[in-house]
C-alpha positions as CSV (number, residue, x, y, z in Angstrom):
1,M,38.9,-12.9,-13.0
2,K,37.9,-14.6,-9.7
3,R,36.7,-11.3,-8.4
4,T,34.5,-10.7,-11.4
5,L,33.1,-14.2,-11.2
6,A,32.3,-13.9,-7.5
7,F,30.6,-10.5,-8.2
8,M,28.5,-12.0,-10.9
9,I,27.4,-14.9,-8.7
10,I,26.5,-12.6,-5.9
11,L,24.6,-10.3,-8.3
12,S,22.7,-13.3,-9.8
13,I,21.7,-14.5,-6.3
14,A,20.6,-11.1,-5.3
15,F,18.5,-10.7,-8.6
16,A,16.9,-14.1,-8.1
17,A,16.0,-13.3,-4.5
18,F,14.6,-9.9,-5.5
19,T,12.4,-11.1,-8.3
20,G,11.2,-14.1,-6.3
21,C,9.7,-11.9,-3.6
22,K,6.1,-10.7,-3.9
23,K,4.9,-7.5,-2.3
24,K,2.5,-8.3,0.5
25,S,-0.7,-6.2,0.3
26,S,-1.8,-4.4,3.3
27,E,-5.2,-4.6,4.9
28,I,-7.8,-2.0,3.8
29,T,-10.8,-0.7,5.7
30,C,-14.2,-1.1,4.0
31,N,-17.0,1.3,4.7
32,L,-20.0,0.1,2.8
33,A,-23.4,1.9,2.2
34,T,-26.3,1.0,0.0
35,A,-28.6,3.5,-1.7
36,V,-31.6,4.6,0.3
37,N,-35.0,3.5,-1.0
38,T,-38.5,4.2,0.2
39,P,-40.7,1.4,-0.8
40,P,-43.8,2.3,-2.9
41,V,-45.9,-0.3,-0.9
42,D,-45.5,-2.1,2.4
43,M,-43.2,-5.1,1.8
44,Q,-40.8,-7.7,3.1
45,V,-37.1,-6.8,2.8
46,V,-34.3,-9.4,3.0
47,Y,-31.0,-7.8,4.2
48,S,-27.9,-9.9,3.7
49,A,-24.1,-9.7,4.1
50,A,-21.3,-12.0,3.0
51,Q,-17.6,-12.3,2.6
52,S,-15.0,-14.1,0.6
53,G,-11.3,-14.7,1.4
54,D,-10.2,-13.0,4.5
55,G,-12.9,-10.3,4.6
56,V,-14.0,-9.5,8.2
57,M,-17.1,-7.5,9.0
58,V,-16.9,-5.6,12.2
59,S,-20.5,-4.2,12.2
60,L,-23.6,-3.8,10.0
61,T,-26.6,-1.6,10.4
62,Y,-30.0,-2.0,8.7
63,Q,-33.3,-0.2,8.8
64,T,-36.5,-1.6,10.3
65,I,-40.0,-0.1,11.0
66,T,-38.8,0.8,14.5
67,G,-35.5,2.2,13.5
68,P,-31.9,1.1,12.8
69,V,-30.6,-2.2,14.1
70,T,-26.8,-2.7,14.5
71,V,-25.2,-6.1,14.6
72,A,-21.6,-6.3,16.0
73,N,-19.3,-8.9,14.4
74,P,-21.9,-10.7,12.4
75,K,-21.3,-14.3,11.5
76,L,-21.1,-14.3,7.7
77,P,-23.0,-15.1,5.6
78,W,-25.7,-13.3,7.5
79,S,-29.3,-12.3,6.6
80,D,-32.5,-11.0,8.2
81,T,-36.0,-10.6,6.7
82,V,-38.1,-7.6,8.0
83,S,-41.4,-6.0,7.2
84,V,-41.1,-2.3,6.1
85,L,-43.7,0.3,5.5
86,T,-43.9,2.9,2.7
87,S,-42.5,5.4,5.3
88,T,-39.4,3.4,6.0
89,N,-36.1,4.6,4.4
90,V,-34.6,1.2,3.5
91,K,-30.8,1.2,3.7
92,M,-27.8,-0.7,5.0
93,T,-24.3,0.1,6.1
94,A,-21.3,-1.9,7.3
95,S,-17.7,-1.7,8.1
96,G,-14.9,-4.2,8.1
97,T,-11.4,-5.1,6.7
98,V,-10.1,-7.0,3.7
99,K,-6.5,-8.0,2.8
100,N,-7.3,-10.7,0.2
101,G,-11.0,-11.1,-0.4
102,S,-14.2,-9.1,-0.3
103,L,-17.2,-7.9,1.7
104,I,-20.7,-7.4,0.3
105,I,-24.0,-6.1,1.7
106,A,-27.3,-6.1,-0.1
107,Y,-31.1,-5.8,0.4
108,K,-34.0,-6.8,-1.8
109,G,-37.7,-6.2,-1.3
110,S,-40.7,-6.9,-3.4
111,S,-44.5,-6.8,-3.1
112,G,-47.3,-6.5,-5.6
113,G,-45.0,-6.1,-8.6
114,S,-42.9,-3.4,-6.9
115,Q,-39.3,-4.1,-6.1
116,I,-36.4,-2.3,-4.4
117,L,-32.7,-3.2,-4.5
118,G,-29.5,-1.9,-3.0
119,S,-25.9,-3.3,-2.6
120,D,-22.3,-2.3,-2.0
121,Y,-19.1,-4.2,-1.9
122,C,-15.4,-3.8,-1.2
123,E,-12.6,-6.0,-2.4
124,Q,-8.9,-6.4,-2.7
125,S,-6.6,-9.0,-4.2
126,S,-3.1,-9.6,-3.1
127,D,-2.0,-11.0,-6.5
């Protein structure tokens, strides 16, 4: 009887310890890329990047009239406004990591009733 009681107590403690533990999520790598747009008219484009939770952006690249610009370890939230021509392929890419949060990149441009948009995001929740 004592042996059965001791076994039941140990089993109860083990069950409580097992069910009380949460699985820890692992960090994921995010490779973000927006759609490519060619503006129908010359315009101003606002590029932006943000994070929530523990999202970390390692680099981002965006397109300007003179070519791509890469920013290493941008301080988020981040943004830049640039002028683009109708010959510019407007796009943005970024890479980073997330364990419990998100990363987002986006651009928006408008002029004379024309508008272009692009965005991408990566998220993970440890719940």
